C-alpha positions in Angstrom: 83.5 121.6 122.7 86.3 121.0 120.8 86.0 120.4 117.0 88.5 117.3 115.3 89.4 117.6 111.4 90.0 114.3 109.5 91.4 115.2 106.0 93.4 113.7 103.3 96.6 114.7 103.1 97.2 112.8 99.6 95.4 109.9 96.9 95.2 106.7 98.9 96.5 103.6 97.1 94.1 101.0 95.7 94.3 98.0 96.2 94.1 96.7 92.6 96.1 93.4 91.4 98.6 94.1 88.7 97.8 91.6 85.6 101.7 91.5 85.2 103.6 91.1 88.3 100.4 90.3 90.7 101.1 93.3 93.2 98.2 94.0 94.8 99.0 97.8 95.3 98.3 100.6 92.7 98.3 104.4 92.5 96.6 107.1 90.3 98.8 109.8 91.6 99.4 111.6 88.3 95.4 111.4 87.7 95.3 111.1 84.1 91.8 109.8 82.3 91.5 107.9 78.8 88.6 108.9 76.7 87.8 107.1 73.9 85.1 108.1 71.0 83.8 104.4 69.1 81.6 105.9 66.9 78.8 107.9 68.7 79.7 106.0 72.0 82.3 107.3 74.8 84.7 105.0 77.1 86.3 107.1 80.0 88.7 105.5 81.9 91.3 106.0 85.1 94.5 105.3 84.3 96.3 103.7 87.5 100.1 102.4 87.7 101.3 99.5 89.9 103.6 100.8 92.7 105.6 97.6 91.8 106.5 97.3 87.9 104.7 100.4 86.9 102.6 98.4 84.4 99.6 100.9 83.4 95.7 99.7 83.5 92.6 100.9 83.4 89.5 101.7 85.8 86.5 101.6 83.8 84.1 104.9 84.8 82.1 105.1 81.5 81.9 102.2 79.2 79.9 103.0 76.1 77.6 106.1 76.6 76.6 107.8 74.4 78.1 111.2 73.7 74.8 113.5 74.4 74.3 111.6 77.7 77.5 113.4 79.1 77.5 117.0 80.3 80.2 119.0 78.5 81.6 120.5 81.6 81.9 116.9 82.8 83.6 115.4 79.3 85.5 119.0 79.2 86.8 117.9 83.2 87.4 114.2 81.8 89.6 115.6 78.7 91.7 117.9 80.5 92.5 115.4 84.2 90.5 117.8 86.3 92.1 116.6 89.6 88.7 117.2 91.6 87.2 114.8 89.0 89.8 112.4 89.4 89.0 112.6 93.6 85.6 112.1 92.7 86.1 108.9 90.5 88.7 107.2 93.3 86.0 108.0 96.6 83.0 106.7 94.3 81.9 103.4 95.9 80.0 102.3 93.1 83.0 102.4 91.2 85.7 101.1 93.2 83.2 98.1 93.3 82.4 97.4 89.6 86.3 97.6 89.3 87.0 95.4 92.3 89.4 97.6 93.8 89.5 99.4 97.2 91.2 102.0 98.8 94.4 102.2 100.8 93.9 104.9 103.2 97.7 104.6 105.6 99.6 107.4 106.1 97.4 109.5 103.3 95.2 111.4 106.4 95.9 113.7 109.1 93.8 115.0 112.1 93.5 118.2 113.0 93.0 119.2 116.1 93.2 122.2 118.2 95.9 123.8 119.5 96.1 121.8 123.2 95.8 124.8 126.1 95.3 123.7 129.5 93.0 126.1 131.6 93.5 126.2 135.2 90.1 124.4 136.2 89.0 122.9 132.9 85.2 121.9 133.1 84.4 118.4 133.2 83.4 116.5 130.6 85.3 117.6 127.6 83.0 117.4 124.4 84.5 116.4 120.9 83.4 116.8 117.8 85.0 114.8 115.3 84.2 115.7 111.2 85.6 113.3 108.6 86.1 115.7 105.2 87.3 112.8 103.5 85.9 109.1 103.3 88.5 108.0 105.8 87.5 104.5 107.3 89.3 104.3 111.0 88.5 103.4 114.2 87.4 106.0 116.6 89.2 104.7 119.2 92.9 105.0 117.3 91.9 108.2 116.1 91.0 109.2 119.9 94.1 107.6 121.3 96.1 109.7 118.4 94.6 112.8 119.0 94.3 112.7 123.2 97.5 110.2 123.4 96.0 108.1 126.0 96.1 104.8 125.7 93.4 101.7 124.9 92.2 101.1 128.3 91.9 104.7 129.0 89.9 105.3 126.2 87.3 102.3 127.6 87.2 104.7 131.1 87.3 107.8 129.9 85.3 107.9 126.8 81.4 107.7 126.1 80.4 107.9 122.6 77.3 106.9 121.0 79.5 105.1 117.8 81.1 101.9 118.3 84.7 102.8 119.3 86.2 99.3 117.3 84.6 99.9 114.6 86.0 101.9 111.1 83.6 104.3 110.3 84.3 107.6 107.9 80.7 109.3 109.5 81.1 112.3 111.5 80.6 111.5 115.3 80.9 112.6 118.7 82.4 111.6 122.0 82.6 113.0 125.6 86.4 113.1 127.7 85.4 112.2 131.5 88.2 113.6 133.8 90.9 111.0 135.3 90.9 109.7 138.1 93.2 108.5 140.1 93.7 106.7 143.7 90.1 108.3 144.2 90.6 111.8 143.2 89.6 113.3 140.1 93.1 114.3 138.4 93.3 117.0 135.0 
């Protein structure tokens, strides 16, 4: 059995419309929160920047919440721009839905595979388990083609899996690689 891991290499870009230049791409690369007190109520925003015009926009994280309802450790993390909290905020689907943005994972992830070694007599079939350390939505067929260096038509012939290979997923899955067949005989 082989284990593959999909992990984030950087924060994803946001598909978020800029009110200034109408661009649809923003970044939260600086990872800064803004905490605003209004009496005993707090507002917390994550600041994002348009990649075209550098206009700053706010993504609402907390809105008009009583100060005492926020855990002091979490409040301190907001005030100190904790990088882990920035990631958690960006990856939260409820925050994305409420603020009408989606994540653009292009070039923001990497597939880690074990170093290839070719045993003299590989035991077929080979089982591969894929683990997502971050919720990177990707089509399994694209991931498999990248990891094994094979074409889509070869994937159709040689890969068996319980998940649909043509639908994006960010959930762990497994697949089985069957040996290549050429001219009636199996090749490695």
